[in-house]
C-alpha positions, 0 to 999 in steps of 0.5 A, spaced: 126 367 337 125 367 330 131 367 326 132 371 319 132 367 313 138 368 309 137 370 302 140 366 296 144 373 294 146 373 301 150 366 301 152 367 294 160 368 292 162 375 291 163 376 284 164 383 284 171 386 281 174 387 288 171 380 290 174 376 284 181 380 286 180 377 293 179 370 290 184 370 285 189 372 290 195 368 290 196 363 296 203 363 296 208 369 297 213 369 291 219 374 288 217 377 282 221 381 277 219 386 271 221 381 265 218 375 268 216 370 262 210 369 267 204 373 267 204 374 274 211 376 274 214 370 278 221 370 278 225 363 278 232 366 279 230 370 285 226 364 288 232 360 287 236 365 291 231 365 297 230 358 297 238 356 296 239 354 303 233 350 304 234 346 298 241 345 300 239 342 307 235 337 303 228 340 301 224 337 307 217 336 305 215 338 313 218 345 312 213 351 311 217 353 305 216 346 301 210 349 298 214 355 295 219 349 293 214 345 289 212 351 286 219 353 283 219 346 280 213 347 277 215 353 274 221 350 271 218 345 268 213 350 265 218 355 263 222 349 259 215 347 256 214 354 254 221 354 251 220 348 247 214 350 244 217 357 242 223 353 239 218 348 235 215 355 233 222 357 231 220 364 235 214 365 231 207 368 233 203 362 236 198 364 230 203 361 225 202 354 224 208 349 224 209 348 217 209 356 216 214 357 222 219 351 218 219 356 213 224 360 217 229 355 216 228 354 209 228 361 207 234 363 203 239 369 204 239 375 200 243 375 193 244 379 188 239 379 182 244 381 177 251 384 176 254 390 180 258 394 175 263 400 175 264 404 169 271 408 168 273 413 163 280 415 165 286 412 165 288 415 172 282 413 175 283 406 172 290 405 175 288 408 181 283 402 182 288 397 180 294 400 183 301 398 180 306 393 181 314 394 182 318 394 176 325 393 179 328 393 172 326 401 171 326 402 178 319 404 179 316 403 185 309 400 187 303 404 188 297 401 192 290 401 188 283 401 190 282 394 189 287 392 194 285 397 199 278 394 199 281 387 201 284 390 207 278 394 209 274 387 208 280 384 213 279 390 218 271 389 218 272 382 219 277 383 225 271 387 228 268 381 229 273 379 234 271 385 238 278 389 236 278 396 237 284 397 233 280 395 227 274 399 229 279 405 229 282 403 222 275 403 219 274 410 222 280 413 220 279 411 213 272 413 213 274 420 215 279 420 210 275 418 204 270 423 206 275 429 206 277 426 199 270 426 197 269 433 199 275 436 195 273 432 189 265 434 190 268 442 191 272 441 184 267 438 180 262 443 182 267 449 180 268 445 174 261 445 172 260 452 174 266 454 169 262 450 163 255 453 165 258 460 165 260 458 158 254 455 156 250 462 158 255 466 153 253 461 148 258 456 148 256 449 149 262 445 151 261 437 152 265 433 157 270 428 155 268 421 155 272 415 153 271 412 146 272 405 150 270 405 157 272 400 162 266 396 165 268 392 171 264 387 175 264 388 182 264 382 187 266 386 194 264 382 200 264 387 205 260 394 205 267 398 204 269 395 197 263 398 195 265 405 198 272 404 194 268 404 188 264 410 189 270 413 191 273 411 184 267 413 180 267 420 183 275 421 182 274 419 175 268 424 174 273 429 177 279 427 172 274 427 166 272 435 168 279 437 169 281 434 162 275 437 159 277 444 162 284 443 159 282 441 152 277 447 152 282 452 154 279 453 161 285 451 165 292 451 163 296 444 163 300 446 169 293 448 173 290 441 171 297 437 173 297 440 180 290 439 181 290 432 179 297 431 183 293 434 189 287 429 189 292 423 187 296 424 193 290 425 198 287 418 196 293 415 196 295 418 203 288 414 206 290 408 202 297 407 205 294 409 212 289 403 211 294 398 209 298 400 214 293 398 220 291 392 216 298 389 215 300 389 222 293 387 225 293 381 220 300 378 223 298 371 226 301 373 233 296 379 234 290 377 230 286 375 236 287 382 239 280 384 243 278 389 248 278 383 253 286 384 253 286 390 257 284 387 263 287 380 262 293 377 266 295 372 260 302 373 257 299 373 250 294 378 251 299 383 254 304 382 248 298 383 243 296 390 247 304 392 248 305 391 240 299 395 238 300 400 243 307 401 240 305 400 233 299 405 233 299 408 240 294 408 245 287 407 242 282 413 243 278 412 249 271 414 245 273 408 240 274 403 246 268 405 249 264 404 242 262 411 243 263 412 236 263 406 231 265 405 224 259 405 219 259 398 218 262 393 224 261 385 225 262 387 233 257 384 237 252 390 240 249 386 246 253 386 251 253 383 258 253 387 265 260 385 266 262 387 259 259 393 260 263 394 266 269 393 263 268 398 257 267 403 262 273 401 267 278 401 261 275 407 257 275 411 264 283 409 264 284 411 257 280 418 258 285 419 264 291 418 260 289 422 254 287 428 259 294 427 262 297 428 256 293 434 254 295 437 260 302 435 260 302 438 253 299 445 255 304 446 261 310 444 256 308 449 251 310 456 255 316 453 258 319 451 251 317 459 249 321 461 255 327 457 253 326 460 246 326 467 248 332 466 253 
């Protein structure tokens, strides 16, 4: 019987998409993970776990797992080579030349291309910025100034780099206090400007007082919070100018202006002294190393730091410890390991439970106190 002759197309390999998929299918089984550096998803970490016992037993070449072991070694070398090439490229895209990538190390940091300056017109604002030293002879107490508080804020800002939640709490308290002061000053400024505008509508144009020799201060703050202080100072200066304008132009009485200025000064100093208090105690050598890890550490020094902080400032709020809320500027590391995330969650839940228990205790004690008063 004659046999049918095979055509060339019958014997040719199948290069259709489904055929190619079968040809290119990996001959080795291996573990995969989504964030693998390899295009096929190969996982060195998971393969090491699978082959751990085989490798510990000596990695015999006669074992069926030897091929997987050889592949693991090859992948390790390839990963090392990929990392070496990336390091040589300074992490730049492969389309960049080596000389272009070297520029990543050579490029300089950002610097000011001019002077930062603040202009102050009033003695009140300038004194608020500089502060006042103690005069023992005349029994005049010192007054903290914005310049010193800027230094305190920089120190607290640096302490956040140690993962210190109390430093973050101090910055949050400061920001809140300053925001409240800004709101008050802006409201008073708007009120004063409205009074001047009303006079303008009636035909009386009144100029705002300004200094014949204003003070211009060169700023060189080394933290964002220093510039926040300068913004507060110029707001306060503008506010004082308007108050004194209204006094000079017979729109407010002397007593009204004195009372208004005193209220604003007290509000600013309350914020300043609160911030300085945190800085003073957190800067002590025995507590500077305070960090979130102290809450779970068994070390004696950690326990002492934590005890001192709690006795001085009270328990840190759970939302601050868990970093649910954070200051506007912080040097804290935000890329955390799974273990660090677990600590945040565990301690944060404990602090939340303590806060809730304290609230409930306060709620139940209030009716008892009322009954005692009534009886």
